[in-house]
C-alpha positions in Angstrom: -19.3 -22.3 -6.9 -17.6 -20.4 -4.2 -18.4 -21.2 -0.6 -18.4 -18.4 2.0 -16.5 -18.7 5.2 -18.4 -17.6 8.1 -17.7 -17.4 11.8 -19.2 -19.7 14.2 -20.3 -16.7 16.2 -22.6 -13.8 15.1 -20.1 -11.1 15.2 -18.7 -9.3 12.3 -14.9 -10.0 11.9 -13.5 -6.6 12.5 -15.5 -6.4 15.8 -13.7 -9.5 17.4 -10.5 -8.6 15.5 -10.5 -5.2 17.1 -10.9 -6.6 20.4 -8.1 -9.1 20.0 -5.7 -6.3 18.8 -6.8 -4.1 21.7 -6.0 -7.0 24.1 -2.7 -7.8 22.5 -1.6 -4.2 22.6 -2.7 -4.0 26.2 -0.8 -7.3 27.3 2.2 -6.3 25.3 2.3 -3.0 26.9 1.8 -4.4 30.4 4.5 -7.0 29.8 6.8 -4.4 28.6 6.4 -2.3 31.8 6.5 -5.3 34.0 9.8 -6.4 32.6 11.4 -2.9 33.1 11.9 -2.4 29.3 10.3 1.1 29.4 12.0 2.9 32.3 10.7 6.2 31.0 7.1 5.1 31.0 5.5 6.8 34.0 2.8 5.1 36.3 0.3 7.9 35.1 1.2 7.2 31.4 0.8 3.4 32.0 -2.4 3.8 33.8 -3.7 5.9 30.9 -2.7 3.4 28.4 -4.4 0.7 30.3 -7.5 2.7 31.0 -7.7 3.8 27.2 -7.5 0.4 26.0 -10.1 -1.0 28.5 -12.4 1.9 27.4 -12.0 0.8 23.8 -12.9 -2.8 24.6 -16.1 -1.6 26.3 -16.8 0.6 23.3 -16.7 -2.5 21.2 -19.2 -4.2 23.5 -21.5 -1.2 23.3 -21.2 -1.0 19.3 -21.8 -4.7 19.1 -25.1 -4.2 20.8 -25.8 -1.1 18.8 -25.2 -3.2 15.6 -27.7 -5.9 16.8 -30.4 -3.1 17.4 -29.4 -1.2 14.2 -29.0 2.1 16.2 -29.1 5.6 14.7 -26.5 7.1 12.5 -26.0 9.8 15.3 -25.0 6.9 17.7 -22.7 5.5 15.2 -21.0 8.8 14.7 -20.7 9.3 18.4 -19.0 5.9 19.0 -16.7 6.4 16.0 -15.7 9.9 17.4 -15.2 8.2 20.8 -12.9 5.5 19.2 -10.8 8.3 17.6 -10.4 10.1 20.7 -9.5 6.9 22.6 -7.0 5.7 20.2 -5.3 9.1 20.1 -5.2 9.1 23.9 -3.6 5.6 24.1 -1.2 6.5 21.6 -0.3 9.7 23.5 0.2 7.7 26.7 2.0 4.7 24.9 5.8 5.5 25.3 7.1 2.2 23.5 4.7 2.8 20.5 2.8 -0.5 20.4 -0.5 1.3 20.0 0.3 2.8 16.7 -1.2 -0.3 15.1 -4.7 0.9 16.2 -4.8 3.8 13.8 -5.6 1.4 11.1 -8.8 0.2 12.6 -10.5 3.6 12.7 -11.1 4.0 8.8 -12.6 0.5 9.1 -15.0 1.2 11.6 -16.2 4.3 9.7 -16.6 2.1 6.7 -18.8 -0.4 8.6 -20.9 2.1 10.4 -21.0 5.0 8.2 -20.3 3.7 4.8 -17.5 3.8 2.1 -17.1 7.6 1.8 -16.5 8.0 5.5 -14.1 5.3 5.6 -12.1 6.5 2.5 -12.2 10.0 4.1 -10.8 8.9 7.4 -8.3 6.8 5.6 -7.1 9.8 3.5 -7.0 12.0 6.8 -5.0 9.6 8.6 -2.5 9.2 5.8 -2.1 13.0 5.4 -1.6 13.5 9.0 0.9 10.7 9.2 2.8 11.8 6.2 2.8 15.5 7.0 4.0 14.5 10.5 6.9 12.6 9.1 7.9 15.3 6.6 8.5 17.5 9.4 10.7 15.1 11.3 14.3 15.8 10.3 15.9 12.8 8.6 12.6 10.8 8.6 13.4 8.9 5.4 16.6 7.3 7.3 14.4 6.3 10.4 13.5 2.7 9.7 10.7 2.8 12.5 9.2 5.8 11.3 9.3 4.5 7.6 7.8 1.3 8.5 5.1 2.9 10.6 4.1 4.8 7.3 4.1 1.7 5.2 2.1 -0.3 7.9 -0.4 2.5 7.9 -0.6 2.7 4.0 -0.9 -1.0 3.6 -3.5 -1.4 6.6 -5.6 1.6 5.5 -5.7 0.7 1.7 -8.3 -2.1 2.1 -10.7 0.5 3.6 -10.6 2.3 0.4 -11.5 -0.7 -1.7 -14.9 -0.9 -3.3 -17.1 -3.7 -1.6 -17.9 -6.6 -3.9 -21.0 -6.4 -5.9 -24.0 -8.6 -5.2 -24.5 -11.7 -7.1 -21.2 -11.3 -9.0 -22.4 -8.4 -11.1 -19.7 -6.2 -12.5 -19.8 -2.4 -11.6 -20.3 -1.6 -15.2 -23.5 -3.8 -15.6 -26.8 -2.7 -14.3 -30.4 -3.7 -14.7 -33.0 -1.2 -15.5 -36.0 -1.7 -13.3 -38.6 -1.4 -16.0 -37.1 -3.5 -18.5 -35.1 -6.0 -16.5 -32.3 -6.0 -19.3 -28.8 -5.5 -18.7 -27.0 -2.5 -20.2 -23.4 -1.5 -20.5 
C-alpha cells in the first residue's frame, strides 16, 4: 500500500513553491544588481522587476485565501490573467534573464484553478510563442542560452499536460456503470 506524502501546512505544493521561486528570482536579481554584474540594468527597470515580483507574492496570498473560500471561476480567471501580465512585466524588466523560469508556473496555475484544458492550452500557447520567437532569432540553434531556455520551458511545461491520476487506482479505460455497478472495458 502506498503512503501519501502530505505537507505539514495546509497549502497546495505549487502555492508555496511559486512563492519560493518568486523570492529566489527576486533575491538573485537584487544580488546581481548590487554586485554590479548588470551595469545596463537601469534603476527604473530594477524597480519594475522588484515591484512585479512583490506583486506576484501578493497574488499568491490573495489566491490562497480564494482557494480556501472556493471563490468563483471569474475570480480564478482574473487572478490567472493578473499572473500572466505580471510574469510578462517582470520578464520585460529583467535584463539578466532570471525571471524566464517563471513562465513555467503559469500553465500549472491554469491547471489548478481552471482545469486540465486551460493548463494544456496555456502550455501549448507558451511553447508556440517561445518556439516562434526562437525561430525568428538568427542563429538560434547555435545559441546555448536560447536552446537551454526552450528545453527548460518544454521540460517544465510538460507535466502540466499530463493526465491526473485516476481515483482509487482505476485505469482510464475501466468505468463503472451507475445502474449495474459492473466494470466494463
